[in-house]
C-alpha positions in Angstrom: 91.2 136.5 149.3 90.7 132.8 148.2 93.6 130.9 146.9 93.2 130.4 143.1 94.1 127.1 141.4 94.9 126.4 137.9 94.7 122.8 136.6 97.3 122.6 133.9 96.2 119.8 131.5 98.6 118.6 128.8 97.2 116.9 125.8 98.6 115.8 122.3 96.6 115.4 119.1 93.4 113.3 119.9 93.8 113.5 123.6 91.9 116.9 123.4 88.8 114.9 122.6 88.7 113.4 126.1 89.3 116.6 128.0 85.5 117.4 128.6 85.3 114.2 130.6 87.6 115.6 133.3 86.1 119.0 133.6 84.0 119.6 136.7 81.2 122.1 137.0 82.3 125.6 137.6 84.2 126.2 140.9 84.9 129.7 142.1 88.7 130.3 142.0 89.5 127.2 139.8 90.5 127.5 136.2 91.6 125.0 133.5 94.6 125.7 131.3 94.8 123.1 128.5 97.9 123.0 126.5 97.2 121.1 123.2 100.4 119.8 121.5 99.8 118.9 117.8 101.8 117.0 115.3 99.6 118.1 112.4 97.4 121.1 112.2 94.4 119.0 111.4 94.2 118.0 115.1 93.2 121.5 115.9 89.8 120.9 114.4 89.2 118.3 117.1 89.1 120.8 119.9 85.6 120.2 121.5 83.3 123.3 121.1 82.2 123.0 124.8 85.6 124.0 126.0 85.1 127.5 124.4 81.8 128.0 126.1 83.3 128.6 129.6 85.4 131.5 130.7 87.2 129.3 133.3 88.8 127.2 130.5 91.8 128.4 128.4 93.1 126.4 125.5 96.6 127.2 124.2 98.4 125.3 121.4 101.9 124.2 120.7 103.2 122.5 117.6 105.6 119.4 117.9 106.2 116.9 120.5 107.7 116.7 124.1 105.7 116.4 127.2 108.1 118.7 129.2 107.7 121.4 126.5 104.0 121.1 126.8 104.1 121.4 130.6 106.3 124.5 130.3 103.9 126.0 127.9 101.0 125.4 130.2 103.0 126.9 133.1 103.7 130.0 131.0 99.9 130.7 130.6 99.0 130.1 134.2 98.3 132.9 136.6 96.8 130.9 139.5 98.2 131.0 143.0 98.6 127.3 142.7 99.3 125.3 139.5 98.4 121.6 139.5 100.1 119.5 136.7 97.6 117.2 135.0 97.0 114.9 131.9 93.9 114.0 130.0 93.3 110.7 131.8 93.1 112.3 135.2 89.9 112.6 137.1 89.2 115.1 139.9 86.6 115.8 142.6 85.5 119.0 144.2 86.7 117.6 147.6 90.2 116.7 146.1 90.8 120.1 144.7 89.7 121.7 147.9 92.4 119.6 149.7 95.0 121.1 147.4 94.0 124.6 148.1 93.5 124.1 151.9 97.0 122.3 152.1 98.8 125.2 150.5 97.1 127.6 152.9 98.1 125.4 155.9 101.7 125.3 154.7 102.4 128.9 153.5 106.2 128.2 153.4 105.8 125.2 150.9 106.6 126.0 147.4 105.8 122.6 145.8 103.6 119.8 147.4 103.5 116.3 146.3 100.2 114.6 147.0 98.9 110.9 146.5 96.9 109.4 143.7 94.4 106.5 143.3 93.7 104.3 140.2 90.2 104.4 138.8 89.1 101.5 141.0 90.1 103.4 144.1 93.5 101.6 144.9 96.6 103.8 145.8 98.8 104.1 142.6 101.9 103.2 144.7 103.2 103.0 148.3 103.1 106.4 149.8 104.7 107.7 153.1 102.1 107.8 155.8 103.0 111.2 157.2 103.6 114.7 156.1 107.3 115.0 155.4 109.8 117.1 153.5 110.5 115.7 150.0 114.0 114.5 150.9 112.6 112.4 153.7 109.9 111.0 151.4 112.5 110.0 148.9 114.4 108.1 151.7 111.2 106.3 152.5 110.9 105.1 148.8 108.7 107.7 147.4 109.1 108.8 143.8 107.0 111.5 142.1 104.5 111.4 139.3 103.2 114.4 137.4 99.5 114.1 138.6 100.7 114.4 142.2 102.5 117.7 141.8 101.2 121.1 142.8 103.4 124.2 142.3 103.1 127.6 144.0 103.1 130.7 141.8 106.5 132.2 141.9 108.5 129.0 141.5 110.6 129.7 138.4 112.0 126.2 137.9 110.9 124.7 134.5 110.7 121.1 133.4 113.9 119.9 131.7 112.9 119.4 128.1 115.5 116.7 127.6 113.3 114.3 129.7 109.7 113.1 129.2 107.5 111.5 126.7 108.2 112.7 123.2 111.7 113.9 123.9 114.5 112.8 121.6 115.8 110.0 123.8 115.0 110.2 127.5 111.3 109.3 127.6 110.5 109.7 131.3 111.9 111.1 134.6 110.9 114.7 134.2 109.3 114.9 137.5 112.4 113.6 139.4 114.6 116.1 137.5 112.2 119.0 138.0 112.0 118.5 141.8 115.8 118.1 142.0 116.2 121.3 140.1 113.7 123.1 142.3 115.3 121.9 145.4 118.7 123.0 144.2 117.1 126.5 143.6 116.2 126.6 147.2 112.4 125.9 147.0 110.8 124.0 149.9 109.2 120.8 148.7 106.8 118.6 150.8 105.0 115.4 150.6 101.4 115.3 152.0 99.6 112.0 152.2 96.2 113.3 150.8 94.6 111.7 147.7 93.6 114.4 145.2 93.2 112.5 141.8 92.4 109.2 140.2 94.1 108.1 137.0 94.9 105.2 134.7 97.0 102.6 136.6 99.0 101.8 133.5 102.0 104.2 133.7 105.2 104.6 131.6 107.3 103.3 134.4 105.5 100.0 134.4 107.3 99.1 131.2 110.8 99.4 132.5 111.9 95.8 132.0 110.9 95.6 128.3 111.9 99.2 127.2 115.6 99.8 126.9 114.9 103.6 126.6 113.3 103.6 130.0 116.4 101.9 131.4 118.7 104.4 129.6 116.5 107.2 131.0 116.7 106.0 134.6 120.5 106.0 134.3 120.4 109.6 133.1 118.0 110.6 136.0 120.3 108.9 138.5 123.2 110.9 137.3 121.4 114.1 137.4 120.2 113.6 140.9 123.0 111.7 142.6 126.1 112.4 140.6 128.1 109.9 138.3 129.6 107.4 140.6 126.5 107.2 142.9 124.5 106.7 139.7 126.7 103.8 138.6 126.3 102.1 142.0 122.5 102.7 142.0 122.3 101.2 138.4 124.2 98.1 139.6 121.7 97.7 142.5 118.7 98.3 140.2 119.9 95.6 137.8 120.5 93.2 140.6 117.0 93.8 142.1 115.4 93.0 138.7 117.4 89.9 138.4 116.4 88.7 141.8 112.7 89.6 141.6 111.9 89.3 137.9 114.8 87.1 136.6 115.4 89.8 134.1 118.9 89.9 132.4 120.8 92.2 134.7 123.7 92.8 132.2 121.4 94.3 129.6 119.7 96.6 132.2 123.0 97.7 133.7 124.4 98.3 130.2 121.5 100.5 129.2 121.6 102.5 132.4 125.3 103.1 132.1 124.7 104.2 128.6 122.2 106.7 129.9 124.6 108.0 132.5 127.3 108.7 129.9 124.9 110.1 127.4 123.8 112.5 130.1 127.3 113.5 130.9 
């Protein structure tokens, strides 16, 4: 029986208007689960009618904010063998989605696989490992995850930590790192496979680290969750020094904010 794939698209408010741009013609075994988060009920009237015309598209709604809440809502409505996390600015191809399904068939013991992404102009979104490796080895090679790279096998019970991610009360990023850490601690096997499966907007949240104190605070909290307190302090010191050397940014402000994030998380 063919492996089924659910593309879990998270949108908030007017994002829903752009969803039809990313929907491909019908593909057997592939379904779209769209979780629309709304801050006012008036946004529900913006759901495009064409989304209701296909039985391979499901739209569910969730009031409020919080990207991790929205991802968990999408996961709860998914029944595909594989769940691919996505956002409204992602773009897919038939070939890329076939790679996802074929890769999980190739590695039946993999619970979560991290793939690679391109910007809209066809350039890699970041520096990726060149070979298929376990996630822990990919991290040692400098890899860090993004949501549009993650595919999750059915049966993985780990959820996204709702304290992290856009729209959360304080920690506005880092939900992917925390999710994979929690999944690893739960005993799930996580791999990195150097296959490009999606193109997306090259402007990401992490690009604004130097000018956004909340991102600095968030990174300190993520370090604490993944590495423990004293290792997180050391990594925060190195992070501040790196940005001083390479960007002439104020290292004291960065270090202060990251330490604040560590202690807030504790």
